C-alpha positions as CSV (number, residue, x, y, z in Angstrom):
1,M,1.6,16.7,-7.1
2,G,-1.8,14.9,-7.6
3,D,-4.3,13.1,-5.5
4,L,-4.6,9.3,-5.8
5,R,-8.1,7.7,-5.4
6,V,-9.3,4.1,-5.6
7,G,-12.7,3.3,-7.0
8,K,-14.9,0.9,-9.0
9,V,-15.8,1.5,-12.7
10,T,-19.5,2.2,-13.3
11,D,-19.6,3.2,-16.9
12,V,-17.3,2.8,-19.9
13,N,-17.1,4.7,-23.2
14,A,-14.7,2.5,-25.1
15,S,-14.6,4.6,-28.3
16,E,-13.4,7.6,-26.4
17,R,-11.3,5.6,-23.8
18,L,-13.3,7.2,-20.9
19,V,-14.8,5.7,-17.7
20,R,-16.8,6.9,-14.7
21,V,-15.7,5.6,-11.3
22,Y,-17.6,5.2,-8.0
23,F,-15.5,6.2,-4.9
24,P,-17.1,4.4,-1.9
25,D,-15.1,6.5,0.7
26,V,-17.0,9.6,-0.4
27,D,-20.1,7.9,-1.9
28,M,-19.6,9.8,-5.2
29,V,-19.4,8.9,-8.9
30,S,-16.8,10.8,-10.9
31,G,-17.2,12.6,-14.2
32,W,-15.7,11.0,-17.3
33,L,-12.0,10.1,-16.7
34,K,-9.5,9.5,-19.4
35,V,-7.8,6.1,-19.3
36,I,-4.1,6.2,-19.8
37,K,-2.9,4.2,-22.8
38,Y,-0.3,1.5,-22.2
39,P,1.9,0.1,-25.0
40,P,1.1,-3.5,-25.7
41,F,3.6,-6.0,-24.3
42,I,3.9,-9.6,-25.5
43,G,6.7,-11.8,-24.3
44,G,9.0,-11.9,-21.4
45,E,11.4,-14.3,-19.9
46,N,9.2,-17.4,-20.3
47,S,7.6,-16.6,-23.7
48,Q,8.1,-19.0,-26.6
49,T,9.7,-18.0,-29.9
50,E,7.8,-18.7,-33.2
51,T,9.9,-21.9,-33.8
52,E,9.1,-23.3,-30.4
53,A,5.3,-22.8,-30.8
54,L,3.4,-26.1,-31.3
55,H,0.4,-24.4,-32.9
56,E,-0.8,-21.0,-34.1
57,H,-3.4,-18.6,-33.0
58,K,-4.5,-15.2,-34.4
59,L,-3.5,-12.5,-31.9
60,I,-5.5,-9.4,-31.5
61,I,-3.8,-6.7,-29.4
62,T,-5.9,-3.9,-27.9
63,P,-4.9,-1.4,-25.3
64,W,-6.2,-2.1,-21.8
65,L,-9.5,-0.6,-20.9
66,P,-11.2,-1.4,-17.5
67,K,-14.5,-3.2,-17.4
68,I,-17.6,-2.2,-15.4
69,G,-17.1,-3.5,-11.8
70,E,-13.2,-3.4,-12.0
71,F,-11.3,-1.5,-9.3
72,V,-9.0,1.2,-10.7
73,L,-6.4,3.6,-9.4
74,C,-7.1,7.2,-10.4
75,L,-4.9,10.3,-10.4
76,Y,-6.4,13.8,-10.1
77,N,-4.7,17.0,-10.7
78,T,-4.7,19.3,-7.7
79,G,-5.5,22.9,-7.6
80,F,-7.6,24.8,-10.2
81,N,-7.6,22.0,-12.8
82,E,-9.4,19.0,-11.3
83,E,-9.1,16.7,-14.4
84,G,-8.5,13.1,-13.6
85,F,-7.0,10.0,-15.2
86,V,-7.3,6.2,-14.7
87,I,-3.7,5.0,-14.4
88,G,-4.2,1.3,-13.8
89,G,-6.5,-1.5,-12.5
90,F,-6.4,-4.3,-10.0
Protein backbone atom coordinates (compact mmCIF):
# COMPACT_ATOMS: atom_id res chain seq x y z
CA MET A 1 0.00 0.00 0.00
CA GLY A 2 1.30 3.48 -0.81
CA ASP A 3 0.86 7.00 0.50
CA LEU A 4 -1.16 9.56 -1.50
CA ARG A 5 -0.14 13.24 -1.43
CA VAL A 6 -1.49 16.36 -3.16
CA GLY A 7 0.88 19.12 -4.21
CA LYS A 8 1.69 21.83 -6.73
CA VAL A 9 4.21 21.32 -9.56
CA THR A 10 7.30 23.54 -9.22
CA ASP A 11 9.65 22.17 -11.92
CA VAL A 12 9.21 20.10 -15.08
CA ASN A 13 11.75 18.03 -17.02
CA ALA A 14 9.66 17.22 -20.10
CA SER A 15 12.28 15.12 -21.90
CA GLU A 16 12.54 12.72 -18.93
CA ARG A 17 8.83 13.00 -17.89
CA LEU A 18 9.83 14.12 -14.38
CA VAL A 19 8.41 16.83 -12.11
CA ARG A 20 9.13 18.28 -8.68
CA VAL A 21 6.15 18.97 -6.44
CA TYR A 22 5.63 21.33 -3.49
CA PHE A 23 3.57 19.84 -0.64
CA PRO A 24 2.13 22.76 1.36
CA ASP A 25 0.98 20.62 4.31
CA VAL A 26 4.62 19.81 5.15
CA ASP A 27 6.23 22.88 3.46
CA MET A 28 8.52 20.63 1.38
CA VAL A 29 9.49 20.21 -2.29
CA SER A 30 9.85 16.63 -3.54
CA GLY A 31 12.72 15.14 -5.42
CA TRP A 32 12.12 14.35 -9.09
CA LEU A 33 8.96 12.25 -9.51
CA LYS A 34 8.10 10.14 -12.54
CA VAL A 35 4.88 11.07 -14.35
CA ILE A 36 2.76 8.03 -15.22
CA LYS A 37 2.06 7.80 -18.95
CA TYR A 38 -1.54 7.63 -20.08
CA PRO A 39 -2.55 6.24 -23.47
CA PRO A 40 -4.05 8.95 -25.68
CA PHE A 41 -7.82 8.98 -25.96
CA ILE A 42 -9.71 10.69 -28.75
CA GLY A 43 -13.40 10.26 -29.18
CA GLY A 44 -16.23 9.21 -26.97
CA GLU A 45 -20.01 9.20 -27.16
CA ASN A 46 -20.27 12.72 -28.60
CA SER A 47 -17.33 12.69 -31.00
CA GLN A 48 -17.78 13.15 -34.75
CA THR A 49 -16.71 10.70 -37.39
CA GLU A 50 -14.55 11.80 -40.32
CA THR A 51 -17.57 12.04 -42.62
CA GLU A 52 -19.42 14.31 -40.16
CA ALA A 53 -16.55 16.77 -39.78
CA LEU A 54 -17.09 20.12 -41.49
CA HIS A 55 -13.40 21.01 -41.68
CA GLU A 56 -10.00 19.49 -40.97
CA HIS A 57 -7.27 20.21 -38.43
CA LYS A 58 -3.90 18.60 -37.93
CA LEU A 59 -3.96 16.68 -34.69
CA ILE A 60 -0.84 16.30 -32.57
CA ILE A 61 -1.24 13.86 -29.69
CA THR A 62 1.20 13.97 -26.79
CA PRO A 63 1.01 12.23 -23.43
CA TRP A 64 -0.24 14.40 -20.55
CA LEU A 65 2.48 16.17 -18.57
CA PRO A 66 1.57 18.61 -15.80
CA LYS A 67 2.56 22.27 -16.05
CA ILE A 68 4.24 24.39 -13.39
CA GLY A 69 1.56 25.57 -10.96
CA GLU A 70 -0.80 22.65 -11.65
CA PHE A 71 -2.01 20.56 -8.71
CA VAL A 72 -1.23 16.85 -8.94
CA LEU A 73 -1.93 13.64 -7.07
CA CYS A 74 1.21 11.72 -6.11
CA LEU A 75 1.65 8.14 -4.96
CA TYR A 76 4.66 7.20 -2.85
CA ASN A 77 5.86 3.68 -2.13
CA THR A 78 5.93 2.96 1.58
CA GLY A 79 8.73 1.32 3.49
CA PHE A 80 12.34 1.15 2.39
CA ASN A 81 11.76 2.37 -1.17
CA GLU A 82 10.37 5.92 -1.05
CA GLU A 83 10.13 6.41 -4.82
CA GLY A 84 7.12 8.44 -5.90
CA PHE A 85 4.98 8.92 -9.00
CA VAL A 86 2.56 11.55 -10.29
CA ILE A 87 -0.63 9.69 -11.17
CA GLY A 88 -2.88 12.55 -12.25
CA GLY A 89 -3.68 16.23 -12.13
CA PHE A 90 -6.62 18.45 -11.32
